C-alpha positions as CSV (number, residue, x, y, z in Angstrom):
1,M,30.2,202.1,130.7
2,I,29.6,203.4,134.2
3,K,26.2,202.9,135.9
4,S,25.2,206.3,137.2
5,N,21.9,207.1,138.8
6,L,19.6,209.0,136.6
7,P,18.7,212.6,137.5
8,P,15.2,213.7,138.4
9,I,13.0,213.3,135.3
10,L,10.5,216.2,135.0
11,G,8.7,214.9,131.9
12,K,8.8,212.6,129.0
13,T,7.4,213.2,125.5
14,L,7.1,210.6,122.7
15,L,8.0,212.2,119.4
16,D,7.6,210.9,115.8
17,D,11.4,210.4,115.6
18,G,12.2,209.4,119.2
19,V,11.7,210.3,122.8
20,E,12.5,213.5,124.8
21,W,13.0,213.8,128.5
22,Q,13.1,217.0,130.5
23,L,15.8,216.5,133.2
24,D,16.5,218.4,136.4
25,I,20.2,218.8,137.1
26,P,20.4,219.7,140.8
27,A,23.6,221.0,142.4
28,D,23.7,218.1,144.9
29,L,24.3,215.4,142.2
30,P,27.4,213.4,143.3
31,Y,28.9,213.8,139.7
32,F,29.7,217.4,140.3
33,S,32.0,216.7,143.3
34,G,35.6,217.4,142.2
35,H,34.6,218.0,138.5
36,F,36.0,220.8,138.6
37,P,37.1,222.9,141.6
38,E,36.6,226.3,139.9
39,Q,33.2,225.5,138.3
40,A,31.3,222.3,138.8
41,V,30.2,220.7,135.4
42,L,28.4,217.5,134.6
43,P,31.0,215.0,133.3
44,G,30.6,213.8,129.7
45,V,30.8,210.2,130.8
46,T,27.7,210.8,132.9
47,Q,25.9,212.3,130.0
48,L,26.7,209.3,127.9
49,D,25.6,206.9,130.6
50,W,22.2,208.7,131.0
51,A,21.6,208.7,127.2
52,T,22.5,205.0,127.0
53,Q,20.3,204.0,130.0
54,L,17.3,206.0,129.0
55,G,17.5,205.2,125.3
56,A,18.3,201.5,125.5
57,T,15.5,200.9,128.0
58,E,13.0,203.0,126.0
59,F,13.8,201.1,122.8
60,G,14.1,197.6,124.3
61,Y,17.8,197.1,124.3
62,H,20.3,196.1,127.0
63,A,22.5,199.1,127.8
64,Q,25.7,197.6,126.4
65,V,27.8,199.9,124.3
66,E,29.8,198.6,121.4
67,T,31.3,201.9,120.3
68,L,30.6,205.7,120.2
69,E,30.4,207.9,117.1
70,V,30.5,211.6,116.3
71,L,30.6,212.6,120.0
72,K,30.5,216.3,120.6
73,F,30.3,218.3,123.9
74,Q,29.5,221.9,122.9
75,Q,28.5,223.6,126.1
76,L,29.0,222.9,129.8
77,I,26.0,221.5,131.8
78,L,26.1,223.4,135.1
79,P,24.5,222.6,138.4
80,G,20.9,223.9,138.8
81,S,20.1,223.5,135.1
82,Q,17.0,222.0,133.5
83,I,17.8,220.5,130.1
84,R,16.2,218.2,127.5
85,L,17.6,214.9,126.2
86,K,16.3,213.6,122.9
87,V,17.1,210.1,121.9
88,S,16.1,208.4,118.6
89,V,16.9,204.9,117.4
90,N,18.1,203.2,114.2
91,R,17.1,199.7,114.8
92,S,18.8,198.2,111.7
93,K,22.1,199.4,113.0
94,H,21.4,199.2,116.8
95,K,22.3,202.9,117.1
96,L,20.9,205.6,119.5
97,T,21.3,209.2,118.4
98,F,21.2,211.6,121.4
99,A,21.3,215.4,121.9
100,Y,21.2,217.4,125.1
101,Y,19.8,220.9,124.7
102,D,17.8,223.8,126.0
103,G,16.0,225.8,123.3
104,D,18.8,226.8,120.9
105,K,21.6,226.0,123.3
106,R,23.3,222.7,122.5
107,F,25.2,220.9,125.2
108,G,26.2,217.6,123.7
109,S,25.3,215.0,121.0
110,G,26.5,211.8,119.4
111,R,25.6,208.3,118.4
112,I,25.9,205.2,120.6
113,V,26.2,201.8,118.9
114,L,24.8,199.1,121.1
115,T,25.6,195.4,121.0
116,G,22.1,194.7,119.7
117,R,21.0,192.5,122.6
118,M,17.3,193.1,123.2
119,L,15.9,193.1,126.7
120,E,13.8,190.0,126.1
121,E,16.9,187.9,125.2
122,N,18.5,185.8,127.9
123,N,21.9,186.8,129.1
């Protein structure tokens, strides 16, 4: 997995079934450069990395991905957007479920299976 810098985080809300972050997606993020010339869009790999970094850290895991499941990118995330990222955890299966959205508009979702290493474990 790549290690991209996180976007500006405008807010964080703890939910009964996970955590939600409000993210600012400014046009000057380096991930828009060259992706694509006609219309800049946030790459899916960057979206996966952000969900992995935020979710793994929040729930106490190392951000090491074993596999991805049911990955869907439904709408393009464009420069200048403000979106929400919700992540929940299934601890018994070491899975993070994520969804990017804004109201009824869905941008992407999926499940990230982590290796299961917890942050307090040594290497």
